[in-house]
N, C-alpha and C positions, 0 to 999 in steps of 0.2 A: 778329739778336741771339742770343748763345749761351744755351742752356737748361741749367740746373743738372742736370736729370734725364737729359740726353742723354749716352750713353756715347761716349767718344772712339774713333774708328777711325783708326788710324795705321799705315802700313806702315813697319816699322823696318828692312826690308831683310834680306839674308842675312848676319847677323852671328853669329859663333860666340862667344857670351858665355861658354861654358864654358871657353874658352881664356884668359880674362882674370880676374885676381885683384886686389883682392877683387871678387867678383861684385856685391855690393850697390852699390859705387861705380860700376861700369860701367852697371848698370841705371839708377841715378839720373842718370848723365851722359846716357844716351840719351833718357830722358823729359824731362830738363831742356832739352836742345837742341831737342826737338820743341815744347816750350812757348815757348822763346825765338823759334823760327822761325815760330811761329803755326800749326804743324800741329795742335797741340792748343790749343784756344781757351779763354779765360777762362770759367769757369762749367761747363766740361765735366767729366763724371764719368769717373774711371779705374776701370774694372771689373777687379778683381784676376784672376778666372779667365780673362778674355779676354786681358789683357796677359800673363799667365804663359804662356798657350798660344802666343801669337805670338812671344814671346821665347824660348820653349823652356826656361823655368826653373821651379823650384818656387815656391810662393807665399811661403815664408819669406823668401828674400832679396829678393823683390819687395816684400813688406810692409816690410822694413827700409829699402829704397830709398825707398819712399813716405814713411816717417817721417823720413828724412833730408831729403827735399824739403820736408816740412812745416816742419822746423826752419829751412830756408832761405827759407821764405815763398813757395815756388812752388805748393804745394798746401795744402789744408786737410783734415786727416784727422779724421773724427768717427765715433763709434760708430754702427753700423748703416747709416750712409750711405756710409761709405768715404771715398775721396779725391776731392776736387773741385779743379780748377785754380783758383787764386786770381784774383780779379778785379783788374784794374789800377785803382787808385784814387788820387785826388789826395792824400787823407789819408795813405795808405801811402807814397807818393813823398815827401811833405813830411817825414814822420817819419824815413824811411830816410836821405834825403840830408842832413837836418839833423844827425843824429848822425854819419853817415859823414864829412861835411865837417869837423865839429869834430875828430874823431880823425885824419883825414888831414892836416889843417893842423898839428896837433901833431906828427905824424910828420915832416912836412916841416921843421919847426923843428929837431927832434932830428937829422934827417939832415944838416942844415947843420953840426952840431957833430961828427958822427962818420963821415960818408961817406968812404970810401976812394977813392983815385984810380981803382982798378979798377972800383969800383961806379959812379963818375961816368962813366967811359968806356962802361960797359954801358948806363947810362941814356940817354946821348947816342945810342948806336947804336939803341936801341929807338925813340927819337923820330925818327931819320932814316929808319928802315924804315917807320914809320907814315906819315911824310910822303910817301915814295915810293909806297906803296900807295894813299894817298888821291888822288895825282895821276894814277894809272893810268886809262886809258880804260875798262878792264874792272875797275872797283873791286870788291874783295872785302870786303864789309862784315863777314863773319865774321872774316876775318884782321885787319881793322882793329880790331874789337872785342877780339880776343885781344891785339893789341899795346897797345891802350889799357889793358887790365887789367895787362899786363906793366909798363907805364910806372909806373902808380900803385903796383903791388906792389913795384917796385924802390925807389921812394921810401920805402915803409913798411919794407922790409927794411933800408934804410940807416939807419933810426932805431935799430936794434940793441936794440929793446925788444920782447921776445917777447910779452908780454901785449897790447901795443898792436897788434902785427902780427896776432895771433890774432883780436882783436875786429874789426879792419878787414877781415880775410879773410871773416869771416861776413857782414858788412854788404855787402861787394862781391858776394858770392854772391846775396844778396837783391836787389841792385840790377841784376842782369844783364839782366833783361827791359827795364828802364828805360834802361840803357846802350845797348842795341841800338836802341831807338826814337830816342834822342838822336843816336847816331852815324850813323844811316841817313839823316838829313837833311843834305844837302850844306852848307847855310849854317851849320848848327850844327857840323858837322865842321870846317869851315874855321876858325871862331872857336875851337873846342876846340884845334886844333893851334897857333894863335897863343898861346893861354893856356899850353899845354905849353911852348912855346919860352921864354916869360917865366919860367915856374917853373924850367925847366932853368937859365936864366941866373942866377937868384937863388941856386939851390943851388950852382952852380959858383963863385959869389962868396962862398959860405958866409954869405949874408945871411939869417939866421933870421927877422927881422921881415918882410922882403919875401916870403920863401918861404911863411911862414904866411899872410900876407894874400892872396897870389895863389892859393894852393890853396883857401882858403875862398871867394874870389870865383869861382873855377872851379866849385866845387860849387854855389854859389848860382845861377850862370847855368844850369847843367844842370837844377837843380831847377825853376827858373822855366819853362824851355822844356818840360820834361816835364809840368808841371802844366797849361800851356796846351794841349799836345797832348791830354792825357787829357780835359780839359774839352770840347774841340772834338770829340774822338772820341765821347765819351759823348752829346753833344748830337746828333750826326749819327745815332745809333742809336735815338733816341727820337722 
């Protein structure tokens, strides 16, 4: 079991962060990926001086990156204690997926009204690539996770509602760790791809009612699977 007082020790590799702009976003990306991959575990403390030294950056952009990750739900930043990686919790998964599902189902309905032929072709190509990666003998879960995000982001973008797109983007960032858990399980990945196929078909037919219902059901299924996993994982640690 992870301890909140334990400082995370992660090898970030030989990365020239100074060559990347904005620096804050690149730092946040590296720490975020380490959390998603499980290299930094829930409850572990991120000590600013240590991280700054390993990354070769000053503490100002690092602190900005940690605050960004706090806003995304990956860490909790508190005075005097610093940043601690957020615990996976059933309550958080329920809240995140409930709101995300409602907004994404609305985006799917709006997409049926305004999606262009080019956007539809791009959405189908993303789904086809994800299907091929999932069928590969050397399955790349990171790439599948990326394509899954692209699929849902493409639907949101096709809603042509900037406010909605923005809110969904924030929620999807907060759900990244949960998405990784969900898609790493083969049975869930297979069912997820079947659900994607039905969603794609509904949007292709410009059937707003069906698309909204299918996207909501898709989110509900993911939420149920995640909550079951978290509950079992928590029980195994006690």
